[in-house]
C-alpha positions in Angstrom: 44.9 167.5 -36.1 45.9 169.2 -33.0 49.3 168.8 -31.7 49.2 170.1 -28.2 46.1 167.4 -27.7 47.8 164.3 -29.1 51.1 165.5 -26.5 51.4 163.8 -23.0 51.3 166.9 -20.4 51.5 166.2 -17.0 49.7 167.2 -14.5 50.7 170.6 -12.2 51.7 169.7 -8.9 53.6 171.2 -6.1 56.6 169.8 -7.1 56.8 172.0 -10.5 59.3 174.7 -10.8 57.6 177.3 -11.7 58.6 180.8 -12.8 60.3 180.2 -16.3 60.8 182.3 -19.1 57.9 180.9 -20.9 55.4 182.5 -17.7 57.2 186.1 -18.0 54.6 188.8 -17.7 54.4 190.5 -21.3 56.5 193.7 -22.0 55.3 196.6 -21.0 56.7 199.9 -20.6 55.1 203.1 -18.5 53.6 205.4 -21.2 53.0 208.2 -19.0 56.5 208.9 -17.9 57.8 208.2 -21.2 56.6 209.1 -24.0 56.9 213.0 -25.1 55.0 213.3 -28.3 52.5 216.3 -28.4 49.3 215.5 -26.6 50.8 212.8 -23.8 51.0 213.6 -20.4 55.0 213.8 -20.3 55.3 215.5 -23.9 52.9 218.6 -22.7 54.6 218.7 -19.3 58.1 219.1 -21.4 56.7 221.8 -23.6 56.1 224.3 -20.3 59.8 224.1 -20.0 62.6 225.6 -22.1 65.4 223.0 -23.8 68.9 223.5 -25.2 68.9 222.4 -28.7 72.3 223.2 -29.6 75.6 225.0 -28.5 75.4 228.8 -30.3 78.9 228.3 -31.8 77.6 225.4 -34.0 75.1 227.4 -35.4 75.8 229.9 -38.2 74.9 231.3 -41.3 76.1 229.0 -43.6 73.7 226.1 -43.5 71.0 224.9 -41.6 71.1 222.1 -39.3 68.2 219.5 -38.6 66.8 219.1 -35.3 64.6 216.7 -34.0 63.2 217.5 -29.9 60.3 215.8 -28.5 59.1 214.1 -31.5 59.1 217.1 -34.0 61.1 217.6 -37.3 62.6 220.8 -37.1 65.5 222.9 -38.9 67.7 225.1 -36.9 69.9 228.2 -38.8 71.1 232.1 -38.1 70.3 234.6 -40.6 72.8 237.0 -41.4 72.1 239.5 -38.8 73.2 236.9 -36.2 69.5 236.2 -35.0 68.4 232.0 -34.3 65.6 230.3 -35.8 63.9 227.0 -35.4 61.1 226.0 -38.0 58.8 223.3 -38.8 61.2 221.2 -41.3 58.5 220.9 -43.9 57.5 224.4 -46.1 54.2 225.2 -45.3 54.0 225.7 -49.2 54.4 221.8 -50.5 56.3 220.1 -47.8 59.8 220.2 -49.0 62.5 220.4 -46.3 63.6 223.6 -45.6 67.3 221.6 -44.4 68.1 221.8 -48.0 67.0 225.7 -48.0 69.3 228.9 -48.4 70.2 231.3 -45.6 69.4 234.9 -46.7 70.2 238.0 -44.7 66.8 238.1 -43.5 65.4 234.5 -43.5 65.8 230.7 -45.1 64.6 230.1 -48.3 63.2 227.0 -49.9 64.7 225.3 -52.7 61.7 224.1 -54.6 60.0 227.4 -55.4 61.6 229.9 -53.4 59.2 230.8 -50.3 61.4 232.9 -47.9 60.6 232.3 -43.7 62.2 234.8 -41.4 62.8 233.5 -37.8 59.8 233.9 -36.5 58.3 232.0 -39.6 56.5 235.0 -41.3 56.7 234.4 -44.7 58.7 237.3 -46.4 58.7 236.6 -50.0 57.3 233.9 -52.4 59.5 234.0 -55.0 57.7 232.6 -58.0 54.2 235.0 -56.9 53.7 238.8 -58.5 55.0 240.9 -56.2 56.2 238.5 -53.9 53.2 236.7 -53.8 49.9 239.1 -52.6 48.6 236.8 -50.0 52.3 235.9 -48.3 51.2 237.0 -44.7 48.3 233.9 -44.5 51.6 231.0 -45.2 53.3 231.5 -41.7 55.6 228.4 -41.5 55.6 226.9 -38.0 58.3 227.8 -35.6 59.5 228.7 -32.2 60.8 231.1 -30.1 64.2 230.7 -29.1 66.9 232.4 -26.7 70.5 232.2 -26.1 72.2 231.9 -22.9 75.5 230.6 -21.5 76.9 229.5 -25.0 73.7 227.8 -25.9 70.5 228.1 -28.4 67.4 227.3 -26.0 63.6 226.7 -27.5 60.5 226.5 -26.0 57.9 224.3 -27.4 55.1 225.1 -25.8 51.7 227.0 -25.7 52.6 230.7 -26.2 50.3 232.0 -23.2 52.4 229.3 -20.8 56.0 230.5 -21.9 57.8 231.7 -19.1 61.1 233.3 -19.0 64.3 231.3 -19.7 66.0 230.4 -16.4 69.2 231.6 -15.1 71.1 229.6 -13.2 73.5 230.6 -10.0 76.2 228.1 -11.0 76.6 229.6 -14.4 76.2 233.3 -13.7 78.8 235.5 -13.2 81.9 234.3 -14.7 85.5 234.8 -12.8 88.1 236.1 -14.7 89.7 233.4 -16.7 86.1 231.4 -17.1 84.5 230.4 -19.8 81.8 227.9 -21.0 82.0 224.8 -21.8 79.7 222.5 -23.6 79.7 218.9 -23.7 77.5 216.6 -25.2 76.6 212.9 -24.2 79.5 213.2 -21.8 80.8 209.4 -21.3 78.2 207.8 -23.5 80.0 207.1 -26.7 80.3 209.1 -29.8 77.2 210.4 -31.0 74.9 213.4 -30.3 71.8 211.3 -30.0 71.5 208.4 -27.6 69.4 205.6 -28.8 66.9 204.6 -25.8 64.5 206.8 -23.4 65.5 209.7 -21.9 64.0 208.2 -18.2 66.6 205.9 -18.4 69.4 208.2 -18.0 67.3 210.8 -15.8 66.4 208.6 -13.1 69.9 207.5 -13.4 71.4 210.7 -11.8 69.0 209.8 -8.6 70.9 206.3 -8.5 73.7 206.3 -6.3 73.9 202.4 -5.9 74.8 202.2 -9.7 78.0 204.8 -9.1 79.0 202.4 -6.3 79.1 199.2 -7.8 79.1 199.9 -11.5 81.7 203.1 -11.5 83.6 202.1 -8.3 83.5 198.3 -7.6 82.5 196.1 -11.0 84.9 198.9 -12.5 87.5 199.9 -10.3 86.9 203.8 -10.2 85.9 203.8 -14.0 85.0 208.0 -13.5 88.2 209.5 -13.8 89.2 211.4 -10.3 86.7 209.8 -8.3 89.4 207.6 -6.4 90.9 211.3 -4.7 87.3 211.8 -3.0 85.4 208.3 -2.7 85.5 204.9 -1.9 83.3 202.0 -1.3 84.1 200.7 2.4 84.8 196.7 3.1 81.2 195.8 2.3 79.2 197.1 -0.7 75.9 195.9 1.1 76.5 198.6 4.0 76.9 201.5 1.5 72.6 202.5 1.6 73.0 203.2 5.2 75.7 206.3 4.1 73.2 207.6 1.5 70.0 209.8 2.3 67.3 210.8 -0.7 65.3 213.8 -0.2 63.0 216.4 -1.7 64.5 219.8 -2.6 62.8 223.1 -3.7 63.6 221.9 -7.3 63.4 218.3 -7.4 65.2 215.6 -5.6 68.4 215.1 -4.4 70.7 212.2 -2.8 73.8 212.9 -0.5 76.5 210.0 0.0 78.8 210.1 2.6 81.9 208.0 2.0 85.7 207.7 3.6 88.3 209.6 1.6 90.8 207.3 0.3 94.3 208.1 2.8 92.6 210.3 5.3 90.7 209.8 8.2 88.0 212.4 6.9 84.7 211.9 4.8 83.2 213.4 1.5 79.7 214.2 1.2 78.3 213.9 -2.6 75.3 215.4 -3.1 73.6 215.0 -6.8 70.6 217.1 -7.3 67.5 216.5 -10.2 65.8 219.7 -10.9 62.5 218.6 -12.5 61.4 217.8 -15.1 65.0 217.3 -17.0 67.8 219.0 -15.2 70.7 217.7 -13.4 73.7 218.7 -11.4 76.8 217.2 -10.5 80.0 218.2 -8.4 82.9 218.6 -9.9 84.9 215.8 -8.6 87.9 216.9 -10.4 88.6 220.0 -9.5 88.9 219.6 -5.2 90.4 223.0 -4.9 87.1 224.7 -3.6 85.0 222.4 -2.1 81.3 223.0 -2.3 81.5 224.9 -5.5 79.4 224.1 -8.3 80.0 224.7 -11.9 77.7 222.7 -14.1 74.8 221.6 -14.8 73.0 219.4 -18.0 69.7 218.5 -19.2 68.4 215.8 -20.8 66.3 216.6 -23.9 64.3 214.1 -25.2 64.6 213.3 -29.6 61.7 211.4 -29.2 60.4 208.6 -27.3 63.5 206.1 -27.7 66.2 208.9 -28.2 67.8 211.7 -26.0 70.5 214.2 -26.0 72.1 215.1 -22.6 73.7 218.5 -23.1 75.9 219.7 -20.1 77.3 223.0 -19.7 80.0 224.2 -16.9 82.2 227.4 -16.1 85.7 226.2 -16.7 88.9 227.7 -16.9 91.1 225.3 -19.2 89.5 223.6 -22.8 88.2 220.0 -21.7 88.0 220.5 -18.2 84.1 219.5 -18.6 84.7 216.9 -21.3 87.4 215.0 -19.2 84.8 214.1 -16.4 83.4 211.2 -18.5 83.5 208.0 -17.5 86.8 205.8 -18.3 86.8 201.9 -19.1 90.2 200.6 -18.2 91.9 204.0 -18.9 90.4 204.4 -22.3 87.6 206.2 -23.3 84.3 204.4 -24.9 85.0 205.6 -28.6 88.5 203.8 -28.1 86.9 200.3 -26.8 86.3 197.1 -28.8 83.3 195.0 -28.0 85.3 192.6 -25.7 86.7 195.5 -23.7 83.5 197.1 -23.1 81.9 193.6 -22.2 84.6 193.3 -19.4 84.6 197.1 -18.5 80.9 198.4 -19.1 79.9 201.9 -18.4 76.4 203.9 -18.2 75.6 203.4 -22.3 75.8 199.5 -21.8 73.5 199.7 -18.4 71.1 201.9 -19.9 71.1 201.3 -23.5 70.5 197.4 -22.7 67.3 198.1 -20.7 65.7 198.6 -23.9 64.6 201.6 -26.5 62.0 202.1 -23.7 62.4 199.9 -20.5 60.0 197.2 -19.4 58.9 198.6 -16.3 56.7 195.6 -15.7 59.2 193.5 -15.5 61.3 195.6 -12.7 61.8 194.2 -9.3 62.5 197.8 -7.1 64.2 197.4 -3.5 65.1 199.7 -0.9 68.5 200.8 -2.7 65.9 202.3 -5.3 64.6 204.8 -3.5 65.6 207.7 -5.6 64.0 206.3 -8.5 61.2 206.0 -7.1 60.8 209.3 -5.3 62.2 210.9 -9.1 59.2 208.8 -10.6 57.0 209.8 -7.8 57.6 213.8 -7.9 57.3 213.5 -11.7 53.8 212.2 -11.5 53.1 215.1 -9.2 54.3 217.3 -11.4 52.1 216.3 -14.0 49.1 216.5 -11.8 49.8 219.6 -11.4 49.7 220.4 -14.6 46.4 219.0 -15.4 44.9 220.5 -12.4 46.6 223.8 -13.5 48.1 224.6 -10.5 51.8 226.3 -10.8 54.6 224.0 -12.0 58.1 224.1 -9.9 61.2 225.8 -11.9 58.5 227.8 -14.0 58.7 231.5 -13.8 56.7 234.4 -15.5 59.1 237.1 -14.1 61.9 238.3 -15.7 63.3 239.7 -12.7 63.2 236.4 -10.8 66.4 235.9 -9.2 68.7 233.2 -10.6 68.0 229.4 -9.9 69.9 228.0 -6.8 71.6 224.5 -7.4 72.0 222.3 -4.3 74.5 219.8 -5.6 78.1 220.1 -4.5 81.1 217.8 -2.9 82.0 218.7 0.8 85.0 217.3 2.6 83.5 216.7 6.5 85.8 217.0 9.6 
């Protein structure tokens, strides 16, 4: 029986109120900018850059760690000589997980049949074969180059002939007396090291100052600890966009917002920079003793298409200086809040994770206040085009003597 045909369906006319959820377009995300597996455009671009994968201090010679980066399952370990290694998780022999392997002075030995691999994947012993395996040299374990700097272990996962030098960053060079590196994972986003949504949803947030003006200052009344000392909204939030400028930099894109300084006749200029394809820098809005001095950067490291990590490092003088720069929910940290409290005082996690595992870009309606998001996406597409055309990529150098990259994020108190 044709049920639809048996129904009395009124003819549509000009009085019909269209645009119901029934007529909503199918959900679609932008795969070019969001998907990071090997062979995808963004996945190949990400593989032309170095990624921080773990704090150096967290990687010991006791046990290997599981790592998932750009959709690949890996293990990270440190041999007894202190050398870090990053290998594919599944053993080249029969596919057992090296996560259950044993770290030895010169490598990692699989639990199943005792094949041992050094930090560059060379098979240096096959425990159950005569003379350690006459053809063990043919059984190299897939591996990736790693280097250590600024208290972090970095990995390069791209074509060997395209491997750039590991960048130096001016903001992290030349520690002053009493300073040390402090590392934070996913600051302000919750308790876990892995966030359950696409990396771009968080990265483009770095160029969205209107979310800071509304979510962190208006909706939640100075959600970021310390922000109220340097910045405030005017009487009409509709006017905020007039005090914001977006633009390109040699490294990527940035915005500057000027706003009144509380209890003062001065204004603050607050500049945040996105350094393509996945680095960002936010000024230190807690310690204002040296305005303009930048001290930290962070990376959005994709785990896969629907998960990522934020890894941030800063020069600090006191333990907790970086970690304390997190969003508070009515003076509570995210992990201390109930669901009802989060509903009454939502933060970045609630706003971004609820866009979905990957945001539905087909449903977006971008407006003038989204200029930073539009510019960032446009620059990422241009960078993809440069890669596909074989042109030089920004923020990539093959010169080991290259000067540190200068970061332009800053806080300035204007006269």
